Biopython code that builds the backbone (N, CA, C, O; Angstrom):
import numpy as np
from Bio.PDB.StructureBuilder import StructureBuilder

atoms = [
    (1, "UNK", "N", (0.516, -1.128, 0.002)),
    (1, "UNK", "CA", (0.179, 0.056, 0.326)),
    (1, "UNK", "C", (0.431, 1.661, 0.635)),
    (1, "UNK", "O", (0.542, 2.186, 1.743)),
    (2, "UNK", "N", (0.496, 2.351, -0.796)),
    (2, "UNK", "CA", (1.463, 3.444, -0.906)),
    (2, "UNK", "C", (1.109, 3.829, 0.563)),
    (2, "UNK", "O", (0.258, 3.526, 1.398)),
    (3, "UNK", "N", (2.907, 5.192, 0.386)),
    (3, "UNK", "CA", (2.429, 5.900, 2.379)),
    (3, "UNK", "C", (1.277, 7.585, 1.483)),
    (3, "UNK", "O", (0.978, 7.943, 0.344)),
    (4, "UNK", "N", (1.162, 7.823, 2.180)),
    (4, "UNK", "CA", (1.048, 9.512, 1.732)),
    (4, "UNK", "C", (1.220, 10.353, 2.103)),
    (4, "UNK", "O", (1.070, 10.285, 3.323)),
    (5, "UNK", "N", (1.486, 11.278, 1.795)),
    (5, "UNK", "CA", (2.671, 12.634, 1.949)),
    (5, "UNK", "C", (2.898, 12.983, 3.869)),
    (5, "UNK", "O", (3.940, 13.262, 4.462)),
    (6, "UNK", "N", (1.648, 12.842, 4.356)),
    (6, "UNK", "CA", (1.051, 12.888, 5.692)),
    (6, "UNK", "C", (2.178, 12.299, 6.489)),
    (6, "UNK", "O", (2.724, 12.861, 7.438)),
    (7, "UNK", "N", (2.513, 10.949, 5.948)),
    (7, "UNK", "CA", (2.442, 9.571, 6.430)),
    (7, "UNK", "C", (4.458, 10.206, 6.726)),
    (7, "UNK", "O", (4.947, 10.293, 7.853)),
    (8, "UNK", "N", (5.357, 10.596, 5.203)),
    (8, "UNK", "CA", (5.713, 10.517, 5.074)),
    (8, "UNK", "C", (6.539, 11.466, 5.864)),
    (8, "UNK", "O", (7.675, 11.375, 6.330)),
    (9, "UNK", "N", (5.547, 12.502, 5.881)),
    (9, "UNK", "CA", (6.604, 13.662, 6.653)),
    (9, "UNK", "C", (6.734, 13.335, 7.865)),
    (9, "UNK", "O", (7.781, 13.523, 8.486)),
    (10, "UNK", "N", (5.071, 12.489, 8.657)),
    (10, "UNK", "CA", (5.385, 12.235, 10.114)),
    (10, "UNK", "C", (7.309, 12.214, 10.259)),
    (10, "UNK", "O", (8.326, 12.821, 10.595)),
    (11, "UNK", "N", (6.711, 10.979, 9.695)),
    (11, "UNK", "CA", (7.898, 9.691, 10.033)),
    (11, "UNK", "C", (9.363, 10.968, 9.923)),
    (11, "UNK", "O", (10.013, 11.023, 10.967)),
    (12, "UNK", "N", (9.713, 11.646, 9.100)),
    (12, "UNK", "CA", (11.052, 12.217, 9.212)),
    (12, "UNK", "C", (10.809, 13.454, 9.835)),
    (12, "UNK", "O", (11.603, 14.392, 9.755)),
    (13, "UNK", "N", (10.184, 13.480, 10.197)),
    (13, "UNK", "CA", (9.797, 14.656, 11.900)),
    (13, "UNK", "C", (10.928, 14.035, 12.665)),
    (13, "UNK", "O", (12.134, 14.274, 12.730)),
    (14, "UNK", "N", (9.514, 12.483, 13.648)),
    (14, "UNK", "CA", (9.926, 12.126, 13.960)),
    (14, "UNK", "C", (11.272, 11.456, 14.091)),
    (14, "UNK", "O", (11.828, 11.153, 15.146)),
    (15, "UNK", "N", (11.780, 11.241, 12.671)),
    (15, "UNK", "CA", (13.592, 10.775, 12.973)),
    (15, "UNK", "C", (13.695, 11.715, 12.901)),
    (15, "UNK", "O", (12.760, 12.086, 13.611)),
    (16, "UNK", "N", (14.342, 12.924, 12.420)),
    (16, "UNK", "CA", (14.916, 14.257, 12.417)),
    (16, "UNK", "C", (13.624, 15.071, 13.442)),
    (16, "UNK", "O", (12.427, 15.227, 13.201)),
    (17, "UNK", "N", (14.255, 15.385, 14.356)),
    (17, "UNK", "CA", (13.780, 16.309, 15.727)),
    (17, "UNK", "C", (13.908, 17.561, 15.088)),
    (17, "UNK", "O", (15.037, 17.743, 14.632)),
    (18, "UNK", "N", (12.843, 18.778, 14.857)),
    (18, "UNK", "CA", (13.579, 19.475, 14.770)),
    (18, "UNK", "C", (13.444, 20.305, 12.648)),
    (18, "UNK", "O", (13.633, 21.402, 12.124)),
    (19, "UNK", "N", (13.037, 18.953, 12.204)),
    (19, "UNK", "CA", (13.285, 19.017, 10.809)),
    (19, "UNK", "C", (12.153, 19.761, 9.933)),
    (19, "UNK", "O", (10.979, 19.391, 9.907)),
    (20, "UNK", "N", (12.686, 20.899, 9.196)),
    (20, "UNK", "CA", (11.350, 20.674, 8.114)),
    (20, "UNK", "C", (11.577, 20.225, 7.121)),
    (20, "UNK", "O", (12.568, 19.971, 6.436)),
    (21, "UNK", "N", (9.579, 20.052, 7.036)),
    (21, "UNK", "CA", (9.652, 18.806, 5.669)),
    (21, "UNK", "C", (8.182, 19.357, 5.004)),
    (21, "UNK", "O", (7.119, 19.618, 5.567)),
    (22, "UNK", "N", (8.653, 19.439, 3.269)),
    (22, "UNK", "CA", (7.464, 19.842, 2.610)),
    (22, "UNK", "C", (7.589, 18.607, 1.842)),
    (22, "UNK", "O", (8.707, 18.092, 1.871)),
    (23, "UNK", "N", (6.688, 18.023, 1.165)),
    (23, "UNK", "CA", (6.682, 17.221, 0.866)),
    (23, "UNK", "C", (5.705, 17.253, -0.846)),
    (23, "UNK", "O", (4.532, 17.627, -0.834)),
    (24, "UNK", "N", (6.240, 16.913, -1.899)),
    (24, "UNK", "CA", (5.252, 17.293, -3.012)),
    (24, "UNK", "C", (4.908, 15.877, -3.634)),
    (24, "UNK", "O", (5.506, 14.891, -3.203)),
    (25, "UNK", "N", (3.930, 15.745, -4.669)),
    (25, "UNK", "CA", (3.525, 14.897, -4.684)),
    (25, "UNK", "C", (4.106, 14.722, -6.009)),
    (25, "UNK", "O", (3.628, 15.718, -6.551)),
    (26, "UNK", "N", (4.803, 14.151, -6.907)),
    (26, "UNK", "CA", (5.322, 14.328, -8.186)),
    (26, "UNK", "C", (4.884, 14.006, -9.353)),
    (26, "UNK", "O", (5.390, 14.541, -10.340)),
    (27, "UNK", "N", (3.614, 12.844, -9.518)),
    (27, "UNK", "CA", (2.622, 12.180, -10.582)),
    (27, "UNK", "C", (1.218, 12.336, -9.890)),
    (27, "UNK", "O", (0.304, 12.740, -10.609)),
    (28, "UNK", "N", (0.895, 12.006, -8.309)),
    (28, "UNK", "CA", (-0.549, 11.716, -8.391)),
    (28, "UNK", "C", (-0.553, 10.997, -8.526)),
    (28, "UNK", "O", (-1.693, 10.633, -8.815)),
    (29, "UNK", "N", (0.559, 9.761, -8.542)),
    (29, "UNK", "CA", (-0.233, 8.198, -8.873)),
    (29, "UNK", "C", (0.393, 8.302, -6.830)),
    (29, "UNK", "O", (0.925, 7.192, -6.782)),
    (30, "UNK", "N", (0.515, 8.667, -5.948)),
    (30, "UNK", "CA", (0.150, 8.190, -4.497)),
    (30, "UNK", "C", (1.793, 7.560, -3.935)),
    (30, "UNK", "O", (2.189, 7.236, -2.815)),
    (31, "UNK", "N", (2.812, 7.586, -5.984)),
    (31, "UNK", "CA", (4.123, 7.126, -5.553)),
    (31, "UNK", "C", (5.119, 7.333, -5.551)),
    (31, "UNK", "O", (5.952, 6.633, -4.975)),
    (32, "UNK", "N", (5.510, 8.930, -6.548)),
    (32, "UNK", "CA", (6.346, 9.032, -6.682)),
    (32, "UNK", "C", (5.803, 10.743, -6.018)),
    (32, "UNK", "O", (4.869, 11.514, -6.237)),
    (33, "UNK", "N", (6.985, 10.708, -5.150)),
    (33, "UNK", "CA", (7.279, 12.115, -4.023)),
    (33, "UNK", "C", (9.061, 13.080, -4.287)),
    (33, "UNK", "O", (10.180, 12.724, -4.657)),
    (34, "UNK", "N", (8.661, 13.912, -4.004)),
    (34, "UNK", "CA", (9.695, 14.758, -3.560)),
    (34, "UNK", "C", (10.061, 15.551, -2.313)),
    (34, "UNK", "O", (9.265, 16.389, -1.889)),
    (35, "UNK", "N", (11.008, 15.372, -1.816)),
    (35, "UNK", "CA", (10.503, 15.241, -0.197)),
    (35, "UNK", "C", (12.113, 16.922, 0.260)),
    (35, "UNK", "O", (13.287, 16.706, -0.043)),
    (36, "UNK", "N", (11.874, 17.691, 0.641)),
    (36, "UNK", "CA", (12.828, 18.798, 0.671)),
    (36, "UNK", "C", (12.729, 19.066, 2.638)),
    (36, "UNK", "O", (11.775, 19.370, 3.354)),
    (37, "UNK", "N", (13.754, 18.864, 2.861)),
    (37, "UNK", "CA", (14.591, 18.876, 4.315)),
    (37, "UNK", "C", (15.440, 19.560, 4.652)),
    (37, "UNK", "O", (16.584, 19.572, 4.198)),
    (38, "UNK", "N", (14.844, 20.458, 5.796)),
    (38, "UNK", "CA", (15.732, 21.271, 5.790)),
    (38, "UNK", "C", (16.015, 20.906, 7.186)),
    (38, "UNK", "O", (15.075, 20.303, 7.705)),
    (39, "UNK", "N", (17.630, 21.204, 8.388)),
    (39, "UNK", "CA", (17.132, 20.056, 9.496)),
    (39, "UNK", "C", (18.988, 21.130, 10.064)),
    (39, "UNK", "O", (19.874, 21.499, 9.293)),
    (40, "UNK", "N", (18.935, 21.295, 11.469)),
    (40, "UNK", "CA", (19.800, 21.864, 11.472)),
    (40, "UNK", "C", (20.857, 20.494, 11.853)),
    (40, "UNK", "O", (22.086, 20.555, 11.894)),
    (41, "UNK", "N", (20.150, 19.471, 12.069)),
    (41, "UNK", "CA", (20.967, 18.141, 12.056)),
    (41, "UNK", "C", (21.755, 17.715, 11.216)),
    (41, "UNK", "O", (22.576, 16.807, 11.355)),
    (42, "UNK", "N", (21.494, 18.494, 10.100)),
    (42, "UNK", "CA", (22.652, 17.951, 9.002)),
    (42, "UNK", "C", (23.659, 18.746, 8.813)),
    (42, "UNK", "O", (24.311, 18.442, 7.814)),
    (43, "UNK", "N", (24.319, 20.314, 9.811)),
    (43, "UNK", "CA", (25.085, 21.125, 9.553)),
    (43, "UNK", "C", (26.069, 19.798, 9.977)),
    (43, "UNK", "O", (26.008, 18.799, 10.693)),
    (44, "UNK", "N", (27.384, 20.728, 8.688)),
    (44, "UNK", "CA", (28.727, 19.213, 8.943)),
    (44, "UNK", "C", (28.592, 18.362, 8.219)),
    (44, "UNK", "O", (29.578, 17.831, 7.709)),
    (45, "UNK", "N", (27.210, 17.918, 7.914)),
    (45, "UNK", "CA", (27.473, 16.620, 7.322)),
    (45, "UNK", "C", (26.838, 16.257, 5.072)),
    (45, "UNK", "O", (25.912, 16.748, 4.426)),
    (46, "UNK", "N", (27.856, 15.302, 4.709)),
    (46, "UNK", "CA", (27.628, 15.381, 3.512)),
    (46, "UNK", "C", (26.374, 15.101, 3.092)),
    (46, "UNK", "O", (25.610, 14.446, 3.801)),
    (47, "UNK", "N", (26.075, 15.498, 2.066)),
    (47, "UNK", "CA", (25.087, 15.361, 1.136)),
    (47, "UNK", "C", (24.199, 13.751, 1.345)),
    (47, "UNK", "O", (23.041, 13.348, 1.445)),
    (48, "UNK", "N", (25.368, 13.300, 1.330)),
    (48, "UNK", "CA", (24.584, 11.455, 1.085)),
    (48, "UNK", "C", (24.372, 10.996, 2.794)),
    (48, "UNK", "O", (23.468, 10.273, 3.215)),
    (49, "UNK", "N", (25.676, 11.753, 3.769)),
    (49, "UNK", "CA", (25.113, 11.130, 5.573)),
    (49, "UNK", "C", (23.891, 12.326, 5.772)),
    (49, "UNK", "O", (23.549, 12.193, 6.947)),
    (50, "UNK", "N", (23.101, 13.400, 5.178)),
    (50, "UNK", "CA", (22.230, 13.536, 4.944)),
    (50, "UNK", "C", (20.917, 12.701, 4.404)),
    (50, "UNK", "O", (19.810, 12.718, 4.940)),
    (51, "UNK", "N", (21.161, 12.215, 3.623)),
    (51, "UNK", "CA", (20.221, 11.178, 2.680)),
    (51, "UNK", "C", (20.061, 10.254, 3.632)),
    (51, "UNK", "O", (18.926, 10.212, 4.107)),
    (52, "UNK", "N", (20.969, 9.382, 4.126)),
    (52, "UNK", "CA", (20.898, 8.027, 4.396)),
    (52, "UNK", "C", (20.206, 8.567, 5.756)),
    (52, "UNK", "O", (19.492, 7.655, 6.174)),
    (53, "UNK", "N", (20.129, 9.850, 6.728)),
    (53, "UNK", "CA", (19.279, 10.443, 7.560)),
    (53, "UNK", "C", (18.217, 9.890, 7.250)),
    (53, "UNK", "O", (17.966, 8.848, 7.855)),
    (54, "UNK", "N", (17.470, 10.257, 6.470)),
    (54, "UNK", "CA", (16.219, 11.266, 5.781)),
    (54, "UNK", "C", (15.631, 9.487, 6.393)),
    (54, "UNK", "O", (14.885, 9.210, 7.332)),
    (55, "UNK", "N", (16.667, 8.155, 4.947)),
    (55, "UNK", "CA", (16.185, 7.149, 4.869)),
    (55, "UNK", "C", (15.876, 6.040, 6.341)),
    (55, "UNK", "O", (15.220, 5.016, 6.527)),
    (56, "UNK", "N", (16.677, 6.846, 7.102)),
    (56, "UNK", "CA", (16.913, 5.666, 7.976)),
    (56, "UNK", "C", (15.631, 6.129, 8.855)),
    (56, "UNK", "O", (15.208, 5.233, 9.586)),
    (57, "UNK", "N", (14.965, 7.306, 8.918)),
    (57, "UNK", "CA", (14.049, 7.585, 9.535)),
    (57, "UNK", "C", (12.945, 7.292, 8.913)),
    (57, "UNK", "O", (12.042, 8.015, 9.333)),
    (58, "UNK", "N", (12.537, 6.447, 7.974)),
    (58, "UNK", "CA", (11.306, 6.136, 6.715)),
    (58, "UNK", "C", (11.910, 4.750, 7.251)),
    (58, "UNK", "O", (11.467, 3.876, 6.506)),
    (59, "UNK", "N", (12.813, 4.132, 8.322)),
    (59, "UNK", "CA", (12.370, 3.051, 8.138)),
    (59, "UNK", "C", (12.208, 1.565, 7.831)),
    (59, "UNK", "O", (11.699, 0.569, 8.346)),
    (60, "UNK", "N", (13.107, 2.014, 6.395)),
    (60, "UNK", "CA", (13.400, 0.352, 5.203)),
    (60, "UNK", "C", (11.975, 0.820, 4.171)),
    (60, "UNK", "O", (11.813, 0.245, 3.095)),
    (61, "UNK", "N", (10.777, 2.166, 4.753)),
    (61, "UNK", "CA", (9.888, 2.215, 3.820)),
    (61, "UNK", "C", (9.937, 2.798, 2.456)),
    (61, "UNK", "O", (9.002, 3.264, 1.805)),
    (62, "UNK", "N", (11.876, 2.632, 1.960)),
    (62, "UNK", "CA", (11.590, 3.273, 0.331)),
    (62, "UNK", "C", (12.283, 1.566, 0.149)),
    (62, "UNK", "O", (12.774, 0.654, 0.816)),
    (63, "UNK", "N", (11.889, 1.954, -1.312)),
    (63, "UNK", "CA", (11.765, 0.484, -1.803)),
    (63, "UNK", "C", (10.522, -0.361, -1.789)),
    (63, "UNK", "O", (10.461, -1.309, -2.573)),
    (64, "UNK", "N", (9.352, -0.063, -0.826)),
    (64, "UNK", "CA", (8.771, -0.618, -0.634)),
    (64, "UNK", "C", (6.969, -0.195, -0.865)),
    (64, "UNK", "O", (6.186, -0.554, -1.745)),
    (65, "UNK", "N", (6.797, 0.606, 0.205)),
    (65, "UNK", "CA", (5.652, 1.261, 0.255)),
    (65, "UNK", "C", (6.167, 2.309, -0.650)),
    (65, "UNK", "O", (5.383, 2.723, -1.504)),
    (66, "UNK", "N", (7.157, 2.721, -0.610)),
    (66, "UNK", "CA", (7.838, 4.178, -1.047)),
    (66, "UNK", "C", (8.501, 3.709, -2.155)),
    (66, "UNK", "O", (9.564, 3.088, -2.142)),
    (67, "UNK", "N", (7.884, 4.002, -3.063)),
    (67, "UNK", "CA", (9.453, 3.759, -4.438)),
    (67, "UNK", "C", (9.759, 4.865, -4.866)),
    (67, "UNK", "O", (10.588, 4.497, -5.699)),
    (68, "UNK", "N", (9.739, 6.038, -4.957)),
    (68, "UNK", "CA", (11.024, 6.798, -5.268)),
    (68, "UNK", "C", (10.660, 8.524, -5.373)),
    (68, "UNK", "O", (10.014, 9.289, -6.090)),
    (69, "UNK", "N", (11.552, 8.559, -4.130)),
    (69, "UNK", "CA", (10.825, 9.761, -3.030)),
    (69, "UNK", "C", (12.285, 10.571, -3.796)),
    (69, "UNK", "O", (13.398, 10.061, -3.662)),
    (70, "UNK", "N", (12.096, 11.781, -4.533)),
    (70, "UNK", "CA", (13.403, 12.706, -4.586)),
    (70, "UNK", "C", (13.787, 13.398, -3.109)),
    (70, "UNK", "O", (13.028, 13.557, -2.152)),
    (71, "UNK", "N", (14.974, 13.702, -3.203)),
    (71, "UNK", "CA", (14.948, 14.373, -1.807)),
    (71, "UNK", "C", (16.240, 15.193, -1.714)),
    (71, "UNK", "O", (17.388, 14.899, -2.047)),
    (72, "UNK", "N", (15.689, 16.394, -1.123)),
    (72, "UNK", "CA", (16.371, 17.051, -1.723)),
    (72, "UNK", "C", (16.726, 18.282, -0.478)),
    (72, "UNK", "O", (15.960, 19.232, -0.319)),
    (73, "UNK", "N", (17.814, 18.130, 0.241)),
    (73, "UNK", "CA", (18.529, 18.272, 1.867)),
    (73, "UNK", "C", (18.809, 18.866, 2.121)),
    (73, "UNK", "O", (19.105, 19.346, 1.027)),
    (74, "UNK", "N", (19.452, 20.322, 3.516)),
    (74, "UNK", "CA", (20.043, 21.393, 3.511)),
    (74, "UNK", "C", (19.825, 21.527, 5.133)),
    (74, "UNK", "O", (19.040, 20.967, 5.898)),
    (75, "UNK", "N", (20.694, 22.356, 5.301)),
    (75, "UNK", "CA", (20.565, 22.615, 6.749)),
    (75, "UNK", "C", (20.120, 24.329, 6.540)),
    (75, "UNK", "O", (20.231, 25.089, 5.578)),
    (76, "UNK", "N", (19.681, 24.472, 7.655)),
    (76, "UNK", "CA", (19.135, 26.212, 7.624)),
    (76, "UNK", "C", (20.618, 26.743, 8.081)),
    (76, "UNK", "O", (21.496, 26.288, 8.814)),
    (77, "UNK", "N", (20.420, 28.294, 7.043)),
    (77, "UNK", "CA", (21.698, 29.081, 7.758)),
    (77, "UNK", "C", (21.517, 29.314, 8.861)),
    (77, "UNK", "O", (22.380, 29.895, 9.519)),
]
sb = StructureBuilder()
sb.init_structure("model")
sb.init_model(0)
sb.init_chain("A")
sb.init_seg("    ")
for serial, (resi, resn, name, xyz) in enumerate(atoms, 1):
    if name == "N":
        sb.init_residue(resn, " ", resi, " ")
    sb.init_atom(name, np.array(xyz, "f"), 0.0, 1.0, " ", f" {name:<3s}", serial, name[0])
structure = sb.get_structure()
């Protein structure tokens, strides 16, 4: 069963406290999302490390209920 944007947002926020999260449904099919995540926890981390933190927050849902997630991460200025 596909995940809805609210679920994705909630999991990321629970996994990365204080994160600002915006989810966009790219195809309208409930399967392809873009996630824009800004978190102070990302400071000093590489893009790969930031993405790994988001994947960890999603607890293995990537590739299962969540097929495609275009990730954009950043640390606030």
